[in-house]
C-alpha positions in Angstrom: 29.0 46.6 1.7 30.5 48.2 -1.4 28.5 46.0 -3.6 25.5 44.8 -1.6 24.5 47.7 0.6 21.5 49.4 -1.0 21.1 52.5 1.3 23.5 54.8 3.0 27.1 55.7 2.4 29.8 53.3 1.0 33.5 53.5 0.4 34.9 52.1 -2.8 37.4 52.7 -5.6 36.7 53.8 -9.1 37.1 50.3 -10.4 34.9 48.9 -7.7 32.2 51.5 -8.6 32.3 50.2 -12.2 31.7 46.7 -10.8 28.8 47.9 -8.8 27.2 49.9 -11.6 25.5 47.1 -13.5 24.3 45.6 -10.2 22.6 48.9 -9.4 21.1 48.9 -12.9 19.8 45.4 -12.5 18.2 46.3 -9.2 16.6 49.4 -10.8 15.2 47.3 -13.7 13.8 44.7 -11.3 12.0 47.5 -9.4 10.3 48.4 -12.8 9.3 44.8 -13.4 11.9 44.2 -16.1 13.9 41.0 -16.3 17.2 42.1 -17.7 20.7 40.7 -18.0 24.1 42.3 -18.7 27.1 41.3 -20.8 30.5 42.9 -20.0 33.4 42.4 -22.4 36.6 44.4 -23.1 40.4 44.3 -23.1 42.6 45.3 -20.2 44.8 48.3 -20.1 45.5 51.0 -17.5 43.6 52.8 -16.1 41.0 49.9 -16.4 43.7 47.2 -16.0 42.2 45.9 -12.7 38.6 45.9 -13.9 38.7 42.3 -15.2 40.2 41.1 -12.0 37.6 42.8 -9.9 34.8 41.4 -12.1 36.3 37.9 -11.8 36.6 38.1 -8.0 32.9 39.0 -7.7 31.7 36.5 -10.3 29.2 34.7 -8.0 27.6 38.0 -7.0 27.4 39.1 -10.6 25.7 35.9 -11.6 23.0 36.5 -9.0 22.2 39.7 -11.0 22.4 38.0 -14.4 25.7 39.7 -15.2 28.1 37.8 -17.4 31.7 38.8 -17.9 33.6 37.5 -21.0 37.1 39.0 -21.5 37.8 40.0 -25.1 40.7 38.6 -27.1 41.0 42.2 -28.2 39.0 45.4 -28.1 37.3 44.8 -31.5 36.0 41.3 -30.7 34.8 42.5 -27.3 32.9 45.4 -29.0 31.4 42.9 -31.5 30.2 40.7 -28.6 28.5 43.7 -27.0 27.0 44.6 -30.4 25.5 41.1 -30.5 24.0 41.5 -27.0 21.7 44.2 -28.4 20.3 41.8 -31.0 19.1 39.3 -28.5 15.5 40.5 -28.4 15.2 40.4 -32.1 14.9 36.6 -31.9 11.7 34.9 -30.9 11.1 33.9 -27.3 13.9 35.9 -25.7 15.0 34.8 -22.2 15.1 38.4 -20.9 13.2 41.6 -21.5 16.5 43.2 -22.5 20.3 42.8 -22.3 22.6 45.6 -21.3 26.1 45.9 -22.6 29.3 47.2 -21.1 32.4 47.5 -23.2 35.8 48.6 -21.8 39.2 49.5 -23.2 42.0 51.9 -23.0 42.2 54.9 -25.3 44.2 53.1 -28.1 41.5 50.4 -27.9 38.9 53.0 -28.6 40.9 54.1 -31.6 41.1 50.6 -33.1 37.5 49.7 -32.4 36.0 52.7 -34.4 34.6 50.6 -37.2 32.6 48.3 -35.0 31.5 51.3 -32.8 30.1 53.0 -35.8 28.3 50.0 -37.1 26.9 49.0 -33.7 25.8 52.5 -32.9 24.1 52.8 -36.3 22.2 49.6 -35.7 21.0 50.8 -32.3 20.4 49.2 -29.0 17.7 46.9 -27.6 14.6 48.5 -26.3 15.3 47.5 -22.7 19.0 47.1 -23.4 21.6 49.9 -23.7 25.4 50.1 -23.9 28.1 52.0 -22.1 31.5 52.1 -23.7 34.1 52.7 -20.9 37.0 54.6 -22.3 40.1 54.5 -20.1 42.0 57.7 -20.6 45.4 58.5 -19.3 45.9 62.3 -19.9 48.9 62.5 -17.6 50.8 59.5 -19.3 50.9 57.6 -16.0 51.1 54.3 -18.0 51.0 55.5 -21.6 53.5 56.7 -24.2 51.1 59.4 -25.3 48.5 61.5 -23.4 45.0 60.3 -24.3 41.5 61.5 -24.5 38.7 59.6 -26.3 36.0 62.2 -26.6 36.8 62.9 -30.3 36.8 59.2 -31.3 33.6 58.5 -29.4 32.0 61.6 -30.9 33.1 60.4 -34.4 31.1 57.2 -33.8 28.1 59.5 -32.9 28.1 58.5 -29.2 27.1 61.0 -26.5 29.9 61.2 -24.0 29.5 61.2 -20.2 32.5 62.3 -18.1 32.2 61.5 -14.3 34.6 63.4 -12.0 34.3 61.5 -8.8 33.1 58.2 -7.3 29.5 59.3 -6.7 29.3 60.5 -10.3 30.6 57.1 -11.6 27.5 55.5 -10.1 25.0 58.3 -10.9 26.3 59.1 -14.4 26.5 55.4 -15.2 22.8 54.9 -14.5 22.0 58.1 -16.4 24.2 56.7 -19.3 22.2 53.5 -19.5 19.0 55.5 -19.6 20.4 57.8 -22.2 21.3 54.8 -24.3 17.8 53.3 -24.1 16.2 56.7 -24.8 18.4 57.6 -27.8 19.1 54.2 -29.2 22.8 54.9 -29.1 25.8 53.6 -27.4 27.0 56.1 -24.7 30.7 56.8 -24.2 31.9 56.8 -20.6 35.2 58.5 -20.1 37.2 57.2 -17.1 40.5 58.9 -16.3 43.5 57.3 -14.4 42.9 59.4 -11.2 39.3 58.4 -11.0 39.8 54.7 -11.7 42.6 54.4 -9.2 41.1 56.7 -6.6 38.8 56.0 -3.6 35.8 57.9 -2.4 32.4 57.7 -0.8 29.1 57.4 -2.5 25.5 57.2 -1.4 
């Protein structure tokens, strides 16, 4: 139900909400008559450490919604892959009307990926694409040596930043983030804290 139920209330964790988000976006695009796909790539690290495992465990469901998950060798290469997803419709006879991208990484990964973020953001996103950059922040040092917050680094790359505070907002702000990305032509930073990633809650 946490992934397939389309109406009513569901119970899910923050990580599970991030798995559901591109599925919801694909359904929304299909209702508009758009044939879209999604590429997800990143590098693990708490608070997003379990994201890759959750994606792998739902691979068959994701494939039904044209969602492909490719773990990154590091954060930079993952960001470069997502950058490439936004170029798909520049080639003749594209397979999809647009390709969405989801990058993920812990706060230090945001720091080390600044160069590719700036170049990718300067180049823009596909017309029916759009990118969310999931920044896993650990302000309480639950699993980090330093407290972290990624807003300044994301802002430095000229990304708007969305900061959900509960499970419902993960789903709602995520959809808004994709729409913001398409409208502005920019990647959109998506701040995820430890408490939210590890927490459970209900969403409609």
